[in-house]
C-alpha positions as CSV (number, residue, x, y, z in Angstrom):
1,M,6.8,0.2,-32.5
2,A,5.1,3.5,-32.8
3,V,5.0,5.6,-29.6
4,A,2.0,7.7,-28.7
5,L,0.7,9.7,-25.8
6,Q,-2.9,10.9,-26.3
7,T,-4.9,13.3,-24.3
8,L,-8.6,12.8,-24.8
9,D,-11.3,15.3,-23.9
10,A,-13.4,14.6,-20.9
11,T,-16.6,14.1,-22.7
12,G,-18.0,10.7,-23.5
13,S,-20.5,8.3,-22.1
14,G,-20.6,4.8,-20.7
15,R,-17.7,3.1,-19.0
16,S,-15.0,4.1,-21.4
17,P,-11.5,4.0,-19.8
18,V,-10.1,7.3,-18.8
19,I,-6.6,5.8,-18.8
20,S,-5.5,3.2,-21.4
21,V,-2.0,1.8,-21.3
22,R,-1.1,-0.6,-24.1
23,N,2.2,-2.5,-24.2
24,V,4.2,0.3,-22.7
25,G,7.9,0.0,-22.3
26,K,10.7,2.4,-21.3
27,C,14.3,1.6,-22.2
28,Y,17.4,3.6,-21.1
29,Q,20.9,3.5,-22.6
30,V,23.4,2.7,-19.8
31,Y,27.0,3.8,-20.4
32,E,29.9,2.4,-18.4
33,R,32.1,5.5,-18.9
34,P,31.2,9.1,-19.7
35,Q,33.4,9.1,-22.9
36,D,31.3,6.2,-24.3
37,R,28.5,8.7,-24.9
38,L,30.7,10.7,-27.2
39,K,31.9,7.6,-29.0
40,Q,28.2,6.5,-29.5
41,A,27.4,9.8,-31.1
42,L,30.4,9.7,-33.4
43,F,30.4,6.0,-34.3
44,R,26.8,4.9,-33.8
45,W,26.7,3.2,-37.2
46,R,29.8,1.0,-36.4
47,R,29.5,-0.1,-32.8
48,T,27.2,0.1,-29.8
49,Y,28.8,1.6,-26.6
50,F,25.9,1.1,-24.3
51,R,23.7,-1.6,-22.8
52,E,19.9,-1.4,-22.8
53,F,18.1,-1.3,-19.5
54,W,14.3,-1.7,-19.7
55,A,12.7,0.0,-16.7
56,L,9.3,-1.0,-18.0
57,R,8.3,-3.6,-20.5
58,G,4.9,-5.0,-21.7
59,V,2.7,-3.0,-19.3
60,S,-1.0,-2.9,-20.4
61,F,-4.1,-2.1,-18.4
62,E,-7.2,0.2,-18.4
63,V,-8.6,2.4,-15.6
64,E,-12.2,3.5,-15.8
65,R,-13.7,6.7,-14.4
66,G,-14.0,6.6,-10.6
67,D,-11.5,3.7,-10.2
68,S,-8.6,3.9,-7.8
69,L,-5.5,1.9,-8.8
70,G,-2.7,1.2,-6.4
71,I,0.7,0.5,-8.0
72,L,2.8,-1.8,-6.0
73,G,6.4,-3.1,-6.3
74,R,9.8,-3.0,-4.7
75,N,12.2,-0.2,-5.3
76,G,13.3,-0.2,-8.9
77,S,10.3,-2.1,-10.2
78,G,9.2,0.8,-12.5
79,K,6.4,2.4,-10.5
80,S,7.6,6.0,-10.8
81,T,8.6,5.6,-14.4
82,L,5.1,4.4,-15.2
83,L,3.4,7.3,-13.4
84,Q,5.6,9.8,-15.2
85,I,4.7,8.3,-18.6
86,I,1.0,8.5,-17.8
87,A,1.4,12.1,-16.5
88,G,3.2,13.0,-19.8
89,T,6.5,14.1,-18.2
90,L,8.3,11.1,-19.7
91,T,8.0,9.6,-23.2
92,P,7.7,5.8,-23.5
93,T,10.1,3.9,-25.7
94,Q,7.3,1.7,-27.0
95,G,3.6,1.4,-26.6
96,E,0.7,3.8,-26.3
97,V,-0.9,5.8,-23.5
98,A,-4.3,7.5,-23.8
99,V,-5.6,9.8,-21.0
100,R,-9.1,11.3,-20.8
101,G,-9.5,14.4,-18.5
102,R,-7.4,16.8,-16.4
103,I,-4.5,15.3,-14.4
104,A,-3.2,16.5,-11.1
105,A,0.2,14.8,-10.7
106,M,2.0,14.6,-7.4
107,L,5.1,12.9,-8.7
108,E,7.8,14.8,-6.7
109,L,7.6,16.9,-3.6
110,G,7.4,20.6,-4.7
111,S,7.2,19.9,-8.4
112,G,5.9,23.0,-10.2
113,F,6.9,25.2,-7.2
114,N,9.5,27.9,-7.2
115,P,11.6,27.8,-3.9
116,E,12.2,31.6,-4.1
117,F,8.5,32.4,-4.2
118,T,6.2,32.5,-1.2
119,G,3.6,29.8,-0.6
120,R,0.9,32.3,-1.8
121,D,2.8,33.1,-5.0
122,N,3.4,29.4,-5.7
123,V,-0.4,28.7,-5.4
124,Y,-1.0,31.1,-8.3
125,L,2.1,29.8,-10.2
126,K,0.8,26.2,-10.0
127,G,-2.7,27.4,-11.2
128,A,-1.1,29.2,-14.1
129,I,0.9,26.1,-15.1
130,L,-2.4,24.1,-15.2
131,G,-4.2,26.8,-17.2
132,I,-6.3,28.2,-14.3
133,T,-6.7,32.0,-14.2
134,R,-5.5,34.1,-11.2
135,R,-9.1,35.1,-10.5
136,E,-10.1,31.4,-10.2
137,M,-7.2,30.7,-7.9
138,E,-8.0,33.7,-5.8
139,E,-11.5,32.3,-5.3
140,R,-10.0,29.0,-4.1
141,F,-7.2,30.5,-2.1
142,D,-8.9,30.5,1.3
143,Q,-9.8,26.8,0.9
144,I,-6.3,26.0,-0.1
145,A,-4.8,27.9,2.9
146,A,-7.2,26.2,5.3
147,F,-6.4,22.7,4.1
148,A,-2.6,23.4,4.1
149,D,-2.9,24.8,7.6
150,I,0.6,26.3,7.6
151,G,-0.4,29.6,9.2
152,P,1.7,32.7,8.5
153,F,4.2,30.6,6.5
154,I,1.9,30.9,3.5
155,D,3.6,34.3,2.9
156,Q,7.1,33.0,3.4
157,P,9.5,31.7,0.7
158,L,9.1,28.0,0.0
159,K,12.8,27.4,0.5
160,I,12.4,27.8,4.3
161,Y,9.6,25.2,4.4
162,S,10.0,21.8,5.9
163,S,9.2,18.8,3.7
164,G,6.0,18.4,5.6
165,M,4.9,22.0,5.1
166,A,5.7,21.7,1.4
167,A,3.7,18.5,1.2
168,R,0.7,20.2,2.9
169,L,0.7,23.1,0.3
170,A,1.2,20.7,-2.6
171,F,-1.8,18.5,-1.6
172,A,-3.9,21.5,-0.8
173,V,-3.4,22.9,-4.3
174,A,-4.0,19.6,-5.9
175,F,-7.2,18.9,-4.0
176,S,-8.6,22.3,-4.9
177,L,-8.2,21.8,-8.7
178,D,-11.1,19.4,-9.0
179,P,-9.0,17.1,-11.3
180,D,-10.5,14.2,-13.2
181,I,-7.4,12.1,-12.5
182,M,-5.0,12.3,-9.6
183,I,-1.6,10.7,-9.6
184,I,0.3,10.4,-6.3
185,D,3.8,8.9,-6.0
186,E,4.9,8.1,-2.4
187,I,4.9,11.6,-1.1
188,L,1.8,10.9,1.0
189,A,4.3,9.5,3.5
190,V,5.7,13.0,4.1
191,G,4.1,15.1,6.9
192,D,2.6,14.2,10.3
193,I,0.1,11.4,10.8
194,G,-2.8,13.8,11.3
195,F,-2.2,15.4,7.9
196,Q,-1.8,11.9,6.3
197,Q,-5.2,10.9,7.7
198,R,-6.8,14.1,6.4
199,C,-5.4,13.4,2.9
200,L,-6.5,9.8,2.9
201,G,-10.0,11.0,4.0
202,R,-10.1,13.6,1.2
203,L,-8.9,11.1,-1.3
204,R,-11.7,8.7,-0.4
205,Q,-14.2,11.6,-0.6
206,L,-13.0,12.5,-4.1
207,R,-12.9,8.9,-5.2
208,D,-16.6,8.5,-4.1
209,G,-17.3,11.6,-6.1
210,G,-15.9,10.1,-9.3
211,L,-12.2,11.0,-9.1
212,T,-9.9,8.5,-10.9
213,M,-6.7,7.9,-8.9
214,L,-3.3,6.3,-9.4
215,F,-1.6,5.8,-6.1
216,V,1.9,4.5,-5.3
217,S,2.6,3.6,-1.7
218,H,4.7,1.2,0.3
219,S,1.9,0.9,2.8
220,P,-0.4,-2.0,1.9
221,D,-3.0,-0.7,4.4
222,A,-3.1,2.6,2.6
223,V,-3.6,0.9,-0.8
224,R,-6.3,-1.4,0.6
225,S,-8.0,1.5,2.3
226,V,-8.0,3.9,-0.8
227,C,-7.9,1.6,-3.9
228,Q,-10.2,-0.9,-5.4
229,K,-7.6,-2.3,-7.9
230,A,-3.9,-2.9,-7.8
231,L,-1.1,-3.3,-10.3
232,L,1.9,-5.3,-9.1
233,L,5.2,-4.6,-11.0
234,E,8.2,-6.9,-10.7
235,Q,11.4,-5.9,-12.5
236,G,9.5,-3.6,-14.7
237,Q,6.9,-6.1,-15.9
238,P,3.3,-6.6,-14.7
239,A,2.9,-9.5,-12.4
240,F,-0.8,-8.9,-11.4
241,F,-3.7,-6.5,-12.2
242,G,-6.9,-6.9,-10.3
243,D,-8.5,-6.7,-6.9
244,A,-6.5,-4.5,-4.4
245,E,-6.6,-6.9,-1.5
246,R,-5.3,-9.7,-3.7
247,G,-2.6,-7.4,-5.2
248,T,-1.3,-6.3,-1.8
249,D,-1.2,-9.9,-0.6
250,L,0.8,-10.9,-3.6
251,Y,3.1,-7.9,-3.0
252,L,3.6,-8.9,0.7
253,R,4.3,-12.5,-0.4
254,H,6.9,-11.3,-2.9
255,V,8.6,-9.2,-0.2
256,Q,8.5,-12.0,2.3
257,E,9.9,-14.5,-0.2
258,Q,12.8,-12.2,-0.9
259,T,13.3,-11.6,2.8
260,N,13.4,-15.4,3.3
261,R,16.0,-15.8,0.6
262,D,18.2,-13.1,2.2
263,A,17.8,-14.6,5.7
264,L,18.5,-18.2,4.5
265,Q,21.8,-17.4,2.7
266,G,24.3,-20.0,4.0
267,D,21.6,-21.7,6.1
268,G,21.5,-25.3,4.7
269,E,18.9,-26.4,7.3
270,L,16.0,-24.5,5.8
271,S,17.3,-23.7,2.3
272,R,15.1,-26.4,0.6
273,P,11.4,-25.8,0.9
274,I,9.1,-28.6,2.0
275,P,5.8,-29.2,0.1
276,I,2.6,-28.5,2.0
277,A,1.2,-31.7,3.5
278,V,-2.3,-30.6,4.6
279,D,-4.5,-28.1,2.8
280,V,-5.9,-25.4,5.0
281,P,-8.6,-23.1,3.6
282,G,-7.3,-19.7,2.6
283,H,-6.8,-17.5,-0.5
284,M,-3.0,-17.4,-0.3
285,R,-0.3,-19.5,1.4
286,Y,3.5,-19.1,1.4
287,G,6.6,-20.0,3.4
288,T,9.4,-22.6,3.5
289,G,7.1,-25.3,4.8
290,H,9.4,-26.7,7.5
291,V,6.7,-26.0,10.1
292,Q,3.2,-26.0,8.8
293,I,-0.3,-25.0,9.9
294,E,-2.5,-28.0,9.8
295,A,-5.8,-26.8,11.2
296,V,-7.5,-23.6,12.3
297,E,-10.6,-23.3,14.5
298,L,-12.5,-20.4,16.0
299,R,-14.1,-21.0,19.3
300,D,-15.9,-19.1,22.0
301,G,-14.8,-18.6,25.6
302,E,-16.2,-22.1,26.5
303,G,-14.2,-23.8,23.7
304,T,-17.3,-24.4,21.5
305,P,-16.8,-23.8,17.8
306,C,-18.2,-20.4,16.9
307,R,-18.4,-18.1,13.9
308,A,-20.4,-15.2,15.3
309,F,-19.6,-13.1,18.3
310,R,-21.1,-10.2,20.2
311,F,-19.4,-7.3,21.9
312,G,-17.5,-8.5,24.9
313,D,-17.5,-12.2,23.9
314,T,-14.2,-14.1,24.1
315,V,-12.8,-15.0,20.7
316,T,-10.4,-18.0,20.6
317,I,-8.3,-18.7,17.6
318,E,-6.9,-22.2,17.8
319,A,-4.0,-23.2,15.4
320,T,-2.6,-26.8,15.1
321,I,0.9,-26.8,13.7
322,R,3.3,-29.6,12.8
323,S,7.1,-29.5,12.3
324,H,8.8,-31.5,9.6
325,V,12.3,-30.8,11.0
326,D,13.8,-30.3,14.4
327,A,12.6,-26.7,14.9
328,R,13.5,-24.1,17.4
329,D,12.9,-20.4,18.1
330,L,9.3,-20.7,16.8
331,S,6.7,-17.9,16.9
332,V,3.1,-18.2,15.9
333,S,1.1,-15.1,15.0
334,F,-2.5,-14.1,14.1
335,L,-3.9,-11.1,12.3
336,V,-7.5,-10.0,12.0
337,R,-8.6,-8.0,8.9
338,D,-11.8,-6.3,8.0
339,M,-13.6,-6.8,4.7
340,T,-11.6,-4.1,2.9
341,G,-8.4,-5.9,3.8
342,V,-7.2,-3.4,6.4
343,N,-5.2,-5.0,9.3
344,L,-7.0,-4.4,12.6
345,T,-5.4,-6.3,15.4
346,G,-3.1,-9.3,16.1
347,T,0.1,-10.4,17.9
348,T,2.7,-13.0,18.0
349,T,3.8,-15.4,20.7
350,F,7.3,-13.9,20.3
351,D,6.0,-10.3,21.0
352,E,4.0,-11.6,24.0
353,S,7.1,-13.3,25.4
354,V,5.4,-16.7,25.3
355,A,8.2,-19.2,24.6
356,L,7.2,-22.2,22.5
357,P,9.1,-25.4,23.0
358,D,11.5,-26.8,20.4
359,L,9.6,-29.1,18.1
360,P,10.8,-32.4,16.8
361,P,9.1,-33.8,13.6
362,G,5.5,-35.0,14.4
363,R,3.6,-34.4,17.6
364,P,1.6,-31.4,16.5
365,P,0.9,-28.9,19.3
366,K,-2.0,-26.5,19.4
367,V,-1.6,-22.7,20.0
368,R,-4.5,-20.7,21.2
369,F,-5.0,-16.9,21.1
370,Q,-7.8,-15.4,23.1
371,F,-9.1,-11.8,23.1
372,E,-12.2,-10.0,24.1
373,N,-14.2,-8.9,21.1
374,H,-14.4,-5.1,20.8
375,L,-14.8,-5.0,17.0
376,R,-17.7,-3.2,15.3
377,A,-20.4,-5.2,13.6
378,G,-19.3,-6.8,10.3
379,S,-17.3,-9.6,8.8
380,F,-13.7,-10.3,9.5
381,G,-10.9,-12.6,8.3
382,V,-8.1,-14.3,10.1
383,C,-4.5,-14.8,8.9
384,L,-2.0,-17.2,10.7
385,A,1.7,-17.5,10.4
386,V,4.6,-19.5,11.9
387,T,8.0,-17.9,11.9
388,R,11.5,-18.8,13.2
389,V,12.8,-15.7,15.0
390,A,15.2,-15.1,17.9
391,S,16.3,-11.4,17.4
392,R,14.0,-8.7,18.8
393,D,14.6,-6.6,15.6
394,Y,13.3,-9.5,13.5
395,S,16.5,-9.4,11.4
396,D,16.8,-13.2,11.5
397,A,13.1,-13.9,10.9
398,V,12.3,-16.7,8.4
399,L,8.6,-17.3,7.5
400,L,7.9,-21.0,7.7
401,D,4.2,-20.9,6.8
402,Q,1.5,-18.3,6.4
403,V,-2.1,-18.7,5.4
404,D,-4.1,-15.6,4.6
405,G,-7.9,-15.8,5.0
406,C,-7.7,-19.2,6.8
407,A,-10.9,-18.4,8.9
408,A,-13.7,-15.9,9.0
409,F,-16.2,-14.7,11.6
410,G,-18.9,-12.2,12.0
411,V,-19.6,-9.7,14.8
412,I,-23.2,-9.1,15.7
413,G,-24.1,-5.5,16.5
414,D,-25.6,-4.5,19.9
415,P,-27.8,-1.4,19.8
416,N,-27.1,-0.9,23.5
417,R,-23.3,-1.0,23.0
418,P,-22.6,0.7,19.6
419,V,-19.1,0.7,18.2
420,H,-18.8,3.6,15.9
421,Y,-15.3,3.0,14.5
422,K,-13.4,-0.1,13.6
423,F,-13.1,-1.3,17.2
424,H,-13.7,0.0,20.7
425,Q,-10.8,0.7,23.0
426,A,-11.7,0.5,26.7
427,V,-11.8,4.1,28.1
428,S,-12.0,5.3,31.7
429,I,-14.3,8.3,32.2
430,D,-14.9,10.5,35.2
431,W,-16.4,13.9,35.8
432,E,-16.8,16.5,38.5
433,V,-19.0,19.6,39.2
434,L,-16.8,22.7,39.5
435,P,-17.8,25.3,42.1
436,D,-19.1,28.6,41.0
437,V,-16.4,31.3,40.7
């Protein structure tokens, strides 16, 4: 198949895609021994001395201007390979990629920097690589230095920078270039939490201004927070392309299923899944099924069914579970998410040191979680899960049943008790009048 990488100009109208990926694949030749490479070059018409490894195969999607796409998948699923092909630093074996507009690619920490140059010199170097004149970079330099916030190290060689300092400079330069498309591969995890939050805030600001973004992260919350869409890769092939919350849920499900398989090796008791007996509302459900959630109810502090709460109200989440085997070491957990899919609060009976009894088949118990509502006004979803776990590091955890979006509730705003952020944390405040000096 013909291979093509096209760069289109940024003009155009309507909702034409700024990135178009069509049936892209990347194949590598894997040699068992170094001498096989020479043999392949000498005798390529007679015999093959390598095996093919497809890092990517059959990947197709389109991204429109202003969209933010999170790319998810386990290590080795082809995420970085795909980003490199879109950025033009890697040629696909098959398929076609078309890109419209200027790309700022953050594929590797310090890429495009010279470790012997100072931070200041590297700013100008990066601009030159991208075709930006020194005068233009000088006009942007103060803004770049302020965002990087590395102080006098801006005039020190890059080779003495920590990974966090190098990340600060790289992001500061990328954000200053006003790109049409930004590609970020993992490196947002480098640096302190304050800088990460500043970067995420800047990314959301640029996204709202029309920036198109491709974002790889192992943090589902970061993908949900920044991205509207998600692409899930499994062993180099697309498994899902669509809504970001759905994509991250599928990714977590895939990770949990693999974790279950690893934990159940040699465990005959739970090795065979049990079909779900009772449907519970929810947009995704997974687990071995040996203990199952049968009912979910939201109640107020008096035990009355309730779907709307005010600030300070007691929220009760009631879960009915049923075991289909002799079950031990059980933990039930809940999780509250906002409408963007970001996890806000939750806990487990295991973490709270509430020991649940061993359960024989039948005789379904109810588990109730209660908390005082400090959430801001809005709509929220509830996820419930049942796990078998005995080790405090969760190394032996087996997910028996999880239902995402099994219940929903609203929080009614109170003008006399505003909540400005996602939730209110109780705070003690005091004050004193100081004497005149």
